[in-house]
C-alpha positions in Angstrom: -5.6 -32.8 25.9 -6.4 -31.0 22.7 -7.9 -28.1 24.6 -4.7 -27.7 26.7 -2.6 -27.5 23.6 -4.8 -24.8 22.1 -4.8 -22.8 25.3 -1.0 -23.0 25.5 -0.6 -21.9 21.9 -3.0 -19.0 22.4 -1.2 -17.9 25.6 2.3 -18.2 24.0 1.1 -16.1 21.0 -0.3 -13.5 23.3 3.0 -13.3 25.3 5.0 -13.0 22.1 2.7 -10.3 20.7 3.0 -8.4 24.0 6.8 -8.5 24.0 6.9 -7.4 20.4 4.5 -4.5 21.1 6.6 -3.3 24.1 9.8 -3.5 22.2 8.4 -1.5 19.3 6.7 1.0 21.7 10.0 1.5 23.6 12.3 1.9 20.6 10.2 3.4 17.9 9.6 7.0 16.9 11.6 8.8 19.6 13.7 11.8 18.4 16.0 11.4 21.5 17.1 7.9 20.3 19.9 9.4 18.3 21.4 10.9 21.5 19.8 14.3 21.2 16.4 15.9 21.5 14.8 17.3 18.4 15.3 20.7 20.1 19.0 20.2 20.3 19.3 19.3 16.7 17.5 22.5 15.7 19.9 24.6 17.8 22.9 22.8 16.4 21.9 23.4 12.8 21.4 27.1 13.6 25.0 27.4 14.9 26.6 25.9 11.8 24.3 26.9 9.1 26.3 29.8 7.7 29.9 30.9 7.9 28.9 33.9 10.0 27.1 31.6 12.5 30.1 29.3 12.6 32.4 32.2 13.3 30.1 33.5 16.1 29.8 30.0 17.5 33.6 29.9 17.8 33.7 33.2 19.7 30.9 32.4 22.1 31.3 29.7 24.8 28.8 26.9 24.6 26.7 25.6 27.4 25.1 22.2 27.2 22.5 20.8 29.6 22.6 17.0 29.3 20.2 14.5 30.5 21.8 11.1 30.6 19.7 7.9 30.7 20.0 4.2 30.0 18.0 1.8 28.0 15.5 1.1 30.8 13.5 4.3 31.6 11.1 4.6 34.5 8.4 7.2 34.9 10.6 9.2 37.3 13.5 9.2 34.7 11.2 10.5 32.0 9.8 13.2 34.3 13.4 14.4 35.1 14.1 14.6 31.4 10.8 16.5 30.7 11.3 18.9 33.6 14.9 19.6 32.6 13.9 20.3 29.1 11.1 22.6 30.3 13.5 24.4 32.7 16.0 25.0 29.9 13.5 26.0 27.2 11.4 28.3 29.4 14.3 29.8 31.4 16.7 30.5 28.6 14.9 31.0 25.2 17.4 33.6 24.0 20.5 31.5 24.8 18.9 28.6 23.0 18.0 30.8 20.0 21.4 32.3 19.6 23.1 28.9 20.0 24.9 29.5 23.3 22.9 26.8 25.0 21.8 23.4 24.0 19.7 20.7 25.6 20.8 17.1 24.8 19.4 13.8 25.8 22.0 11.0 25.7 21.5 7.3 26.2 24.8 6.3 27.9 24.2 2.6 27.0 24.4 3.3 23.2 27.7 2.3 21.7 30.0 5.3 21.6 28.3 7.1 24.6 29.9 5.0 27.4 32.6 7.6 27.9 30.1 10.0 29.4 29.9 7.8 32.5 33.6 8.4 33.3 33.8 11.9 31.8 31.1 13.1 34.3 31.4 10.5 37.0 27.8 9.3 36.5 26.4 7.0 39.1 22.8 7.1 37.9 20.6 8.9 35.4 21.7 12.5 35.7 21.4 16.1 34.6 24.8 17.6 33.9 25.6 21.2 32.9 28.8 21.7 30.9 30.5 24.9 29.8 32.7 24.9 26.7 35.1 27.6 25.5 36.8 27.6 22.1 35.5 24.1 21.6 37.0 22.7 24.8 35.3 21.8 28.0 35.9 24.3 30.7 33.8 23.0 33.6 30.9 20.8 34.4 28.5 20.2 37.2 26.2 17.3 38.0 22.9 18.3 39.5 22.1 15.5 42.0 19.2 17.3 43.6 17.0 16.6 40.6 16.1 13.3 42.2 15.2 14.9 45.4 13.1 17.6 43.7 11.3 15.5 41.1 8.1 15.5 43.1 8.1 19.3 43.3 8.1 20.6 39.7 8.4 24.3 40.7 11.4 23.7 42.9 12.9 21.4 40.3 12.6 24.0 37.5 14.0 26.7 39.8 17.0 24.5 40.8 18.0 23.7 37.2 17.5 27.3 36.1 19.5 28.8 39.0 22.3 26.4 38.3 22.3 27.1 34.6 22.0 30.9 35.2 25.2 30.7 37.3 27.0 29.2 34.3 25.6 31.7 31.8 26.4 34.7 34.1 30.0 33.5 34.6 30.4 33.9 30.8 29.8 37.7 31.1 
């Protein structure tokens, strides 16, 4: 009887430690937890760092590539995020550098972010391209094919870059 109690205690301790480990691992140390990637934060600070930058930012339409996710994140969801970020960063380094384009990762389940579900008619984890002019949203486009192309990285990158390019070229 005493052995059974010891084994039960050891197993419960193990389960508790495992749950704590998973929670810490899932929530700790991710820059995207604030709703943006570290990359996006850098680009935002470049835009507003000086009066000249702020004036330029007002004159140039903004483009944002969003990746929307929830609290539970599978391998495929994380891959879509990574591929989208790579597509934006490798395809549009100048637009990122001059502040015309930003990449943002947003957890739609965080308080205050729920509005994105209705704003962009989100049915699942999504990549959405948004164009702003004079601080107001002009147009947006959900990229549903990211789910279809996630197993073909080259096609995925091309798809996101082609869609983003059509937005950036419309600016000219």
